[in-house]
N, C-alpha and C positions, 0 to 999 in steps of 0.2 A: 504494500500500500502506501502511502506518503512517507517520506521520511521526515520525521517531526524536527529533526535539526535544522529541515530549509525553512519553518516554518515560523512565521512572524512571532515575537514575544510581546505581550500585552502586560502595561504596567501600572501601577494604581494612579501614576503621575501623567497618565496622558488622558487627554480631553476625551470625556465620555459622554457629552451631551449631542441628543438627536441623533446615536448611532443606531442603527436599525440590527437586531441579531435575528438570523437565520438559523434553524437546525434541521437536519435531515436524520431522521430516524429509521434505520435499517429493519428490513424483515429476519427473521431467525426463529419463529416459534415461541416456544416457552422464554429464550434467551432474550427476548423482548422484553420481558420484567426487567431486564438490568436498564432500560432506557430509564424508568421511574427513578433509579437511584441517580443518575447521571444528571437526571433534572433537580433534583433535590441538592445534589451536589452545586449545580450552578446557580441554583437560585440563592443559596447560602453565601454566594461570592457576588451577588448583587446583579447576574446575569441572566435576564427574563426574556426567552425569543419571543419575538411578534410574529413571526411567518415561519410556519412547520411543513415540511412534507412527510410524508410518512407512507412505508410500504409495509405490506403483511401485517406481522406483528406492531410495526412502528406505526401502521395506521390507526390501530387501535389507543395505543398510547397518545399519539398525536390529537384523535379526535377529541377524547375525553379532556386532555389538556387545553386543546382548543376552546371548549367548552366552559374552561373555568374550574375545573376540579384541580385541587392543591394536589400537590405529589403524595401527601397522606391520603388524601381522597382515592387516589389512583392504587395506591397498594392495597387499601381497603377493598376496592372493586375486585382486584384479583382474590385478596382473601374470601372474600365474601363470595364468589361465583365457584360453582362446579364446573371448571374448565372441560373434565373428561366430559361433559355434556356435549362438546363442541363434535366430539367422535359419535354422534347418535346412533344407537342401534337399530333405528329405523331407516332402512336402505331403501331410497328411491328405485325406480325402474333402471337408471344408468349404472347402479351398482357403486354409486358414492356415498358418503355421508354427508349429511348438511347441516348448514350452519346457523339453523333457525333461533337456536339458542343465543347465540351471539348477536343477533339483531333484536330479541328479547333484551337483552342485558343493556345494550347500548339506549334502548327506550326507556328503561327505568332511571338513565343517568343524565341523558341530553333530554331536553325539553321538547325541541321540534326536530324532525327529520328532514334537516337541509344545512347546507354550507353556509347560507347567508346568514343562518342564527348563530353562528359560533361568534366568539371573543375575539379570537386572533385568526389569521389567514391560513388557511389549510389546502395542501395539495395533497392527493392520494393517488399511487400509482396502481394501473389497472393492467391487465395484459389481455389483448382483444383476441381470441382463438380465430375467430372468422379472417379478418385481415392479418394475425400474426405481428400486430406492433403494439408498442407501449402507448397508453393513453395516461395523460395526468389529470385527474377531475380535480375541478375546485368552486363547482357550483352544482346547485340543484339538490336532488337529494342525495343524504349521506350515507344513511344507514347499509342500502344495499351496496353501495361504493365499497365501503370498508369490507362488508361480506366478499365482494367479488376479489379485494385486496388480498385477503386472508385464504382462500380457498386455492389450496396447495394441490396441484395436480396428481390427481389418481387417490387422493385424499378424499378432498371436499367435491362437492358438485359443482360444477359451474355456473355463475350466474348470469342471469340473461337482463339484459339493460339496452334499451332502445333497439331490441330485433336482433342483438349481436350475443354471444357468450364470453364470459369473463373469468379468468382465473388469476390467481396468486402473481402482482408485478413482480415479485423477484426473479419470476422466470427471464424476465429479459432487463432488468436494472434493480436489483435489491436496494439500492442508496440512492435514488435520483437526488441531484443537486442543481442542476441548470434552473428550475422553477423558481429558486430562490436567487438566483444572480442580479435580477433586476428588482428586487425587493429587501435587501438585506446589504448592510455595509459589512457586517462578517457573518461568514457562514462556518457553522459549525458541526462537521460529521459525526454520527456516532454509528458505528458499524460494530453488530454483535454477532457478525459472520466472520469472525479476524482468521487472516491466513496463519497457519501453523504448521509446522515440521511432523510429518505421521511417523509413526514406526513401522517395523517392518511386520511387526504382529497385528498391526490395528487393518493393515491393507493385505492380508493373506487369507481372506475369506470373501464369498461371493457378497454377504450384507457389507463388509468393511470396503470392498471396491466400489461397489454401488453408491456409499455413502461419500468417500471420497469423490467421486466422478461429479457428485451433486454439489460438493462444497467447491470443487475446481471451477465449476459452472457458475457459482456464485462468485466467486471470487473476481473471473474474467470480466464478469457484467459488472463489477463497481468499480475496478479498477478507475476508468476514465472520469468517472462523476467523483472520485474521492479526492483525484487530483485537484479540483475544483474548489476543495474547501480550504479555510483560512487554519482551521485545528481539526483534527482528526481524534477521537477519542474510541479507542478499543479494547474494551474490556476482556483481554486475552484467558481469563479465567471460566469463561462462558463456554470454553470449549468442554469442559469436564460435563456437561449436561446435555441431553440430547431434546431435539425440538418440541418433544412431547411432554417434557419432565415439569409439570404445572407444578406438582406438590413441592418443588423444590424455589417456591418463590421467594422465600426469605432470604436464602444464599444468594438467589440470583440478582435480587434487590441489593442487596451489601457489595456485591462484586461490582454491579455497577457505579454505586457510589463511591466506593473506596478505589475505583479505577480514575474516575473523573477528579477525584479530590487530589488524587496522585499527582496526576496531570496538570491540574490548575497550580498546583504549587510548585512544579518543576518548571513551568511555562511562566511563573510569577504572577500568576493572572488573579486579580482581586476583583475590579471593576472592568469591564470590557471598554478599550479603547477604538481609536480609530483604525480600519483596515489598511494593511499596508502591501503594496505591490511586490 
């Protein structure tokens, strides 16, 4: 990913007034819970993003955060949700699990099913199966877009929107940054699918090879967008957990919080200043 040593350093004595902060929250299944910890650490340093891009798990966190929920509220959302219900036992004719429970939980926490009702600007990435292209939505009905962004192929049922079928945006771009370029002076990327070295034993089974190929595809479609970030936070310890390990929410939250706290200390960031070229 991005070489952090080449990124700008922001310090407390830099001008902070009027600077717009944007953040891109990647996909990653249960690992996306780490986004909540990252947001909490950022807020403790006075960094509050005004524009958000979310993909897959990042779209859930992003939509709730954009609706005004605090990071404590977000963690309670995870704790109070039976996220295993995402894997519905009732299979539709297509042989995929449904995401109706996610839609229901969003409706309990967000008053209106629309992007326009949100308190912060939000963009969500979805992949159009019919055209084969990535789409980033920021207007209209919200919940179905979040559902589509979270519809992992071959696990969840594709979501029909405007006559086309959509799946997880991470299949084409797991951490979109481009939508923030004209909406933020500082762009922060949070990647919960970081590149790591694989051990020989982890890739000597069919399952291990399949998972590794999935990860490599994600890294490949993330690279170019990650290079557009001013700052990139990658909580590498999330790799200890698989994407459906929702019961480890507290550990994942803490991993995100600790990774962001350490990053901010190393970069000497307290209040975000001006974007440097």
